[in-house]
C-alpha positions in Angstrom: 114.6 102.4 50.7 112.2 100.2 52.6 111.0 96.6 52.4 108.0 95.0 54.1 108.3 91.5 55.5 105.6 89.0 56.4 105.9 86.9 59.5 107.7 84.1 57.7 110.1 86.6 56.1 110.8 88.2 59.5 111.6 84.8 61.0 114.1 84.1 58.1 115.6 87.6 58.4 116.1 87.3 62.2 118.1 84.1 61.5 120.1 85.2 58.5 120.9 88.7 59.7 123.1 87.4 62.5 125.2 85.3 60.1 128.8 86.4 59.5 128.6 86.4 55.7 125.9 88.9 55.7 127.6 91.2 58.3 130.9 90.9 56.4 129.1 91.7 53.1 127.5 94.8 54.5 130.9 96.0 56.1 132.7 95.6 52.8 130.0 97.2 50.7 129.1 94.2 48.6 125.7 93.9 50.4 123.6 97.0 51.0 123.4 98.2 54.6 120.1 97.0 56.1 118.4 97.4 59.5 115.0 96.8 60.9 112.8 99.8 61.4 111.6 100.0 65.0 108.2 101.7 64.5 107.2 101.5 60.8 104.3 103.4 59.4 103.0 101.9 56.2 100.1 102.2 53.8 98.0 99.2 53.0 100.3 96.9 51.2 98.0 93.9 50.7 99.4 91.5 53.4 100.0 91.4 57.1 103.3 93.2 57.7 105.4 91.9 60.5 108.5 94.2 60.0 110.1 96.7 57.8 113.7 96.7 56.6 115.4 99.9 55.7 118.3 99.9 53.2 120.8 102.6 52.5 119.6 104.3 49.4 121.2 103.5 46.0 121.7 106.8 44.0 120.1 105.5 40.8 118.4 102.2 40.0 119.5 100.6 36.8 118.3 97.5 34.9 120.3 94.6 33.5 119.1 95.4 29.9 120.9 98.7 30.2 124.2 97.1 31.4 127.3 96.2 29.4 128.7 92.7 29.1 131.2 93.1 32.0 128.6 94.8 34.2 126.3 91.7 33.9 129.3 89.5 34.4 130.4 91.4 37.5 126.8 91.1 38.9 126.8 87.3 38.1 130.1 86.8 39.9 129.0 88.8 42.9 125.8 86.6 43.1 127.8 83.4 43.0 130.4 84.6 45.5 127.7 85.6 48.0 125.8 82.4 47.5 128.8 80.3 48.2 129.6 82.3 51.3 126.0 82.0 52.4 126.1 78.2 51.9 129.2 77.9 54.0 127.2 79.8 56.7 124.2 77.4 56.4 122.1 79.9 54.4 121.1 80.1 50.7 119.7 82.5 48.0 116.1 81.6 47.2 116.5 83.3 43.8 119.2 84.5 41.5 118.1 87.5 39.4 120.3 90.4 38.3 117.6 92.7 39.6 119.0 91.8 43.0 122.1 93.8 42.1 122.7 97.5 41.6 125.7 99.6 40.8 127.1 102.4 43.0 129.3 103.9 40.3 131.1 100.9 38.8 130.8 98.8 42.0 128.1 96.1 42.1 126.1 95.9 45.4 123.6 93.2 46.3 120.4 94.9 47.5 117.8 92.2 48.1 118.9 91.0 51.6 115.6 89.2 52.2 116.5 86.8 49.4 118.9 85.1 51.8 117.1 82.4 53.8 118.2 79.6 56.2 119.3 76.5 54.4 117.1 73.4 55.0 118.4 69.8 54.8 117.7 68.4 51.3 117.0 71.8 49.8 118.1 72.5 46.3 119.1 75.8 44.8 115.7 77.1 43.4 117.4 80.0 41.8 119.6 77.9 39.5 117.2 78.1 36.5 116.9 81.9 37.0 120.6 82.3 37.1 121.0 80.5 33.8 118.2 82.4 32.1 119.2 85.9 33.3 122.9 85.7 33.8 124.6 82.7 32.1 122.7 82.5 28.8 122.9 86.3 28.0 126.6 86.3 28.8 127.1 83.2 26.6 125.0 84.8 23.8 127.3 87.9 23.8 130.5 85.9 24.1 129.8 83.0 21.8 127.6 84.7 19.1 128.6 88.4 19.5 124.9 89.2 19.7 123.9 92.0 22.2 121.9 90.5 25.0 120.2 93.8 26.0 117.2 93.4 23.6 116.7 89.8 24.9 116.5 90.9 28.5 114.4 93.9 27.6 112.1 91.6 25.6 111.4 89.3 28.5 111.8 90.0 32.2 112.3 86.2 32.7 115.5 86.2 30.6 116.3 83.6 27.9 114.6 80.1 28.3 116.8 77.1 28.1 114.9 75.7 25.1 115.2 79.0 23.3 118.9 79.4 24.0 119.6 75.7 23.1 118.0 76.3 19.7 120.4 79.2 19.0 123.5 77.0 19.4 125.3 75.1 16.6 126.9 71.7 16.9 130.4 73.1 17.8 128.9 75.3 20.5 127.9 72.2 22.5 131.6 71.4 22.9 132.1 74.7 24.8 132.4 74.6 28.6 129.0 74.5 30.2 126.9 74.1 27.1 126.0 70.5 27.5 125.1 70.5 31.3 123.7 74.0 31.7 122.1 74.5 28.3 121.3 71.3 26.4 120.6 69.1 29.4 118.7 71.9 31.2 116.5 72.4 28.1 115.7 68.6 28.0 115.0 68.2 31.7 112.5 71.2 31.7 113.4 72.0 35.4 110.2 73.2 37.1 110.2 76.5 38.9 108.5 75.3 42.1 109.8 72.3 44.0 107.3 70.5 46.1 108.2 69.7 49.8 108.1 65.9 49.2 110.8 66.4 46.5 113.0 68.0 49.1 112.3 65.2 51.5 113.4 62.8 48.8 116.6 64.7 48.1 117.3 64.7 51.8 116.8 60.9 52.1 119.0 60.3 49.1 122.0 62.2 50.7 121.7 65.5 48.8 123.6 68.1 50.6 124.6 71.8 50.4 128.1 70.7 49.4 126.7 69.6 46.1 125.2 73.0 45.5 128.6 74.6 46.5 130.2 72.4 43.8 127.7 73.6 41.2 128.2 77.2 42.2 132.0 76.8 41.9 131.6 75.3 38.5 129.3 78.1 37.3 131.9 80.7 38.6 134.6 79.0 36.5 132.3 79.2 33.4 131.4 82.8 34.0 135.1 83.8 34.7 136.0 82.1 31.4 133.5 84.1 29.3 135.2 87.0 27.7 133.8 89.4 25.1 136.6 91.4 23.4 135.7 92.5 19.8 138.5 94.5 18.3 136.5 97.6 17.3 133.1 99.0 16.8 131.6 102.0 15.2 132.6 104.4 18.0 135.1 102.5 20.1 138.1 104.5 18.8 136.3 107.8 18.0 137.7 109.7 21.0 141.2 108.8 20.1 141.1 109.3 16.3 138.4 111.7 15.3 139.6 115.1 14.0 136.9 117.2 15.8 137.9 115.6 19.1 141.6 116.3 18.7 140.9 119.9 17.5 138.3 120.9 20.0 138.8 118.8 23.2 140.7 121.3 25.2 138.1 124.1 24.6 135.2 121.8 25.3 136.7 120.6 28.5 137.3 124.2 29.7 133.7 125.1 28.8 132.2 122.0 30.5 134.3 122.6 33.6 133.1 126.2 33.8 129.6 124.9 33.9 130.4 122.2 36.4 132.0 124.7 38.7 129.1 127.2 38.6 127.2 125.5 41.4 126.7 128.0 44.2 126.3 127.7 48.0 124.8 125.6 49.5 124.6 123.3 46.5 128.2 123.0 45.7 127.8 119.8 43.7 125.4 118.5 41.1 123.2 115.7 42.4 122.9 113.8 39.1 124.6 114.4 35.7 123.6 112.7 32.5 126.3 112.5 29.8 124.4 111.6 26.6 126.6 110.0 24.0 129.4 109.7 26.5 131.8 107.7 24.3 134.9 106.9 26.4 133.7 109.1 29.3 136.0 112.1 28.8 133.4 114.6 30.1 131.8 112.1 32.5 135.1 112.0 34.4 135.3 115.7 34.5 131.8 116.0 35.8 132.5 113.4 38.5 134.7 115.9 40.2 131.6 118.1 40.9 128.8 115.6 41.1 127.3 113.0 43.4 126.4 110.6 40.5 127.1 110.7 36.8 125.2 108.5 34.3 127.4 107.9 31.2 125.1 106.8 28.4 126.0 105.6 25.0 124.4 103.4 22.4 127.8 101.7 21.5 128.0 98.6 23.6 131.8 98.1 23.3 132.6 101.7 24.2 130.4 101.5 27.3 131.9 98.1 28.2 135.5 99.4 28.0 134.5 102.4 30.1 133.1 100.2 32.8 136.2 98.0 32.8 138.4 101.0 33.3 136.1 102.5 36.0 135.7 99.2 37.8 139.5 98.8 38.0 139.6 102.2 39.7 136.7 101.3 42.0 135.0 104.4 40.8 131.8 105.0 42.8 130.5 108.1 41.0 130.1 107.2 37.3 127.6 104.5 36.2 128.0 103.6 32.5 124.9 102.5 30.7 124.1 101.2 27.2 121.2 103.2 25.9 119.9 104.6 22.6 118.0 107.8 23.0 116.0 107.1 19.9 115.0 103.7 21.2 115.0 104.0 25.0 114.0 101.2 27.4 110.4 101.7 28.3 108.6 101.0 31.6 108.0 97.2 31.8 106.3 94.6 33.9 102.9 94.5 35.6 101.0 97.7 35.0 104.3 99.1 33.7 105.4 99.6 37.3 108.0 96.9 38.0 110.8 98.3 35.9 110.3 102.0 35.2 111.9 104.0 32.4 115.0 106.0 33.1 113.1 109.2 33.3 111.1 107.8 36.1 114.2 106.6 38.0 116.5 109.5 37.6 116.1 113.3 37.4 119.2 115.0 36.2 120.1 118.6 37.2 122.9 118.8 34.6 122.9 117.2 31.1 125.6 117.0 28.5 124.5 116.8 24.9 127.8 117.2 23.1 128.0 116.5 19.3 124.9 114.4 19.4 122.1 116.4 17.9 123.0 115.7 14.2 123.0 111.9 14.9 119.6 112.1 16.6 118.0 114.2 13.9 119.7 113.0 10.7 120.9 109.6 11.8 117.8 108.5 13.7 115.1 110.6 11.9 114.0 112.6 14.9 112.6 116.1 14.7 114.9 118.9 15.9 112.1 120.6 17.8 111.2 117.3 19.6 114.7 116.8 20.7 115.0 120.4 22.1 111.6 120.0 23.8 112.6 116.7 25.4 115.8 118.3 26.7 113.8 121.2 28.1 111.3 118.8 29.8 114.2 117.5 31.9 114.3 120.9 33.7 118.0 120.7 33.9 121.0 122.8 33.0 122.2 121.7 29.6 125.7 121.8 27.9 124.9 121.5 24.2 127.0 121.3 21.1 125.3 122.3 17.9 126.9 120.9 14.7 126.1 123.0 11.7 125.0 121.5 8.3 128.3 122.5 6.8 130.2 120.3 9.2 132.0 117.3 7.6 130.3 114.8 9.8 126.8 116.2 8.9 127.8 115.9 5.3 128.9 112.3 5.8 125.5 111.5 7.3 123.7 113.1 4.4 126.0 111.6 1.7 124.1 108.4 1.1 120.5 109.5 1.7 118.0 112.0 0.5 118.2 115.3 2.5 114.7 115.7 3.9 115.9 117.4 7.0 114.8 121.0 6.2 114.3 121.6 9.9 118.0 121.1 10.6 119.5 124.5 10.2 121.0 127.3 12.3 118.0 129.6 12.1 115.5 126.8 13.2 117.9 125.7 15.9 118.1 129.2 17.4 114.3 129.6 17.3 113.7 126.3 19.2 116.5 127.0 21.7 115.2 130.5 22.4 111.7 129.3 22.9 112.7 126.6 25.5 115.9 127.9 27.1 117.9 130.9 28.2 121.3 131.0 26.7 123.8 131.7 29.6 126.9 131.6 27.4 128.0 130.3 24.0 131.3 129.7 22.3 132.2 128.9 18.7 134.8 126.2 18.3 137.9 126.4 16.1 136.5 124.6 13.0 133.7 127.2 12.7 130.9 124.6 12.3 130.3 123.8 16.0 129.0 125.9 18.8 128.9 125.2 22.5 125.9 126.6 24.5 125.3 126.8 28.2 121.5 126.5 28.6 119.1 127.1 31.4 115.4 125.9 31.0 112.8 128.6 31.1 110.3 128.4 33.9 
């Protein structure tokens, strides 16, 4: 990963890179390792390049609108912690966006080292508004209203504006910690994004100091630490513990999955990237992590993903990255010319995919065509562990119980035809109930 710096940016970097907070952060892994490239070779980038920074590569780039509540909260706390450490070392963050943070497994890492600049007397924290819009308000929305923040962050790369969030709150909400000063007052003041130099001069002459920013940062940390989202249950949060198919078939599925995971041959003894689609509590993600560099554990159930992240983070797991994602409504490429925040398929190329007990939900629950789902899986050009759930299965019958059965394409014969067209079946195994089949698939060239 490389970053080009202009002459002003280089001057700031030469000052900040020597400070102890940055060196300590890189040593502990909370800030990405960064060094200056001696003789860079760059294409035309549209401005005079004074230097190039090289960062240690992050395995997979993820976006805040794919994170769970506690992932966003962990990124917020890391941002505040590093900002306070920087202020104590006479530096400051010039912005405060969650896009500055990535996850190596479940561990947050700050990646935008050039966002740290020397602190100037009278300077305010220009990133305060951004922190509120992209960290604080989404967390408050989830915690106070039990409304998922992901669609809001996906809907606007700028986050939630103070006026918009203020209008969502009721009277009792304004008695919650932080609501008056960081929401209502913020919305009324209409803080501008750009502060003119003469304003900074005025702040300096009035005695404004970095210690005032430190106090604000500490107050924000107390608020963020106090935000807790703990709903009792969701549609899928207890499925892995209580569902009859899981209890009946788990051992056989684990053995089948592990056989595939162990099949890597020399010199590629591990899988580079595994996608576990519909991961639930991460049973098979954890198994794959023993044989993979990186595992993406993806599920549409926010609570299930959040609980998985909390467990992984407590272990300091650096292999599995949980993500909130709906395959039938995936996050698209966003931003200028659709290049700023690319879709998952542009950011990650799996070489192994788990699609276990998911196909009936995609076809019957989400109204997707069976052929399209198979074709999409084949387009990934990855080994696939697939679990086909027959129409006679209890769960399929439950999906069909309250709706007209228009899914004539969902049957064993059609499934076999689509699979044989796109894949080579390496191995298959019927599970105990008789309505489910595991398949080890290799895409055809």
